[in-house]
N, C-alpha and C positions, 0 to 999 in steps of 0.2 A: 530561586523560580527557574526549573530547568528548560532547556532552550533546545530548540532541533531547529536545523537546515536541511528540509528534504531535498530530492532532485526525485524527481516522476517526469514519467513520459508521455500522460495523456494531456489531453485538455479538462478532461473531466477531475484528475487527479487534483488539478491544482486550487480546487476548491473541497474535493473530498477529503483529501489527507489531514488536512489539517482535524476538519469536525471527528475524524477516528481518531487522530493520535490525542484529543480531547478525552474522546470517549474510554481508552485505554488507560489514562493517566486518570480517569475519576473513579474508573474500575478499581484502580491499584493502589489509591488515595486522595479520595475524596476531597480533602482540603487542601490539597498543593494545587499551586496555578502553575501554569504551563504556558511558556511561550514559542510558538511556530514560525518560523519565517514563512514571509510566501514561497510554497515551491517553486523552484527552479527546473524549469520544464524544458528538457532535451528531446533528440531522435535516438530513439532507443537504439537505431542500426549503426548511425555515426558513430554515439554512446560506448557502444561495446566495441566497434571495428577500428574507430579512427581516436591513436593514443592522444594525438592534440587535443582534437575536439574532448576525449574525456578529460585532460588534464586541467583542461580551460574551467570547465565548470565542476570539477571536482574542486579545486583550486579554490575555484569561487563561495562555494557552497564551505570549505572547509576555513576558510578568512572569515568567515559570519560566523560559525559555532567556535572556534577559537576566542572572538572578541566577547561573546557571550558565554564562555566555557561552559558551553554545548555538545550537542554531538550532530552529526550527518547521518541522516538517513535516505539511503540511496534505494527505491523505489519502484522496481521495473516488471512487467510481466513476462514470465520466462518462456511463452509461447511454446515450443517443443524440445526448448535448451532442456537438460538436467540441471534443476536447481542444485544439486549435492556436488554439480562441478562449477558451475558457472557461479555463485555467489561467493564460493570461497575464494574464485578467480577476481572476482571485482573487486573484493575486499583487501587481497593481496594488491592489484593493482593503487585501489587507493590510498591504502597506507605508503605503497614508492612516491606517490606525490607528495604526500606531507601525512606524518608518521605520528605526530603530536595531537591528532584530532582522534574519539572516537569515530568509529563507522558502525553502521548497522545496516545491512543487506537484508533488503527484504525480495524476495521474488513470488509473485502470486503464481502459482503454477495456472499455464496457461495465461487465464488474466484476472484482473481485479474482481471483474463480475463475479467470477467462481464463488469468490466468499458469498455472496450475496445469494449464491445457492447453495450450499452448504444452511444456512441461517433462510432457508425457504419461507418456513411455516411464519417468521417472525414480521413476512413483508404480506402477508396474506392481506386480500380487499385494497392495497397500496396502488394507485396510477392504474386501477382495474385487475389488478392481478386477482387469479380465483382467490374465493373464502376459504378454498379447501387445497391450497397448494400445499404440493410438497414436494422437496430436494428430489432430485434424480437419484438414481440408485447409486449411481458412480459417479459424482461432482467431477474428480480429476479427468475422467474420459470425456467429458464433454468438451469440444471442441471452440463452439460457439455460444460462448454464455450468455453475452449479449443479443444472441438471436434466440436461444432458449427463452431469456427473460422478454424480449419483444414478441415473441410468437406466441406469451401468454397474457400482455397489456392489451387495454384497448386503443391505447397511443404507441404508437413507432417510440423503442428503448433509445434515448438520448443519453451518452455517456456524460454530456455537459450537463444537463440540466438533471438528469436522473442520479448518478454516481454520489453526490453530492446527500441529496435527499433519503437514498438508502442507505448511505453511510452514518446518518443519521440517526437511523431506526432499528439496523439490524441488528439481529440478539448476537453479541457479541461467543457469548459462551455457546451455543448452536453452532457456529460459524468455527469455534475452534475444533470443529468435528472435521475440517479441512486443514492437511498438515502445515501447508503454506501458512495458512493464516495464522496455525497455532505457534510456529517458529515466528514469526513478523511478531504477533504478540509476546510470547517471550521474549525476544529480544530486545525489543521499545524496554519491556516492563525493566528487564538488565539495566539496562542502559540508562534509566530514569532514578534509578537506586532506590533507598529505603525512604 
């Protein structure tokens, strides 16, 4: 049974990421069971800029992954950073902490919710979203995906409540139109193996 030890930055991702990973695993191998450790939540600024903080949490996740023969997923919002630069840097730093564990680095360009925007049609009618909801023309150009969703909902968008709900429903194929989600999907699928 594949095992994943995730590191995430948001309160909402603690519940949402296991649901998302289960869905990716089901798409790739419907009969395979997946075990996801409760995600370790970190402060992104400290994780990226404080080597001791980074080492502490990577060590914790990699120890859990090593015990179970699994891998570590580091999933962060990229904000305004370049994912092509930040991702390899995080991967290099993680391997320097412990190199006997597989790492998958997933960076949501801007924020996790941008993946929902790419799959907006699949969220129509949910939580008061319009029944004719269309994704924005340039998903990666949206700087506040949470605000974009909230302005179209009948209730304010709350990451803790809505991220897990939307993660269980949004169309993964539509979301793969977003380059950062497509990269995450491919990397998780590869790490899960055949």
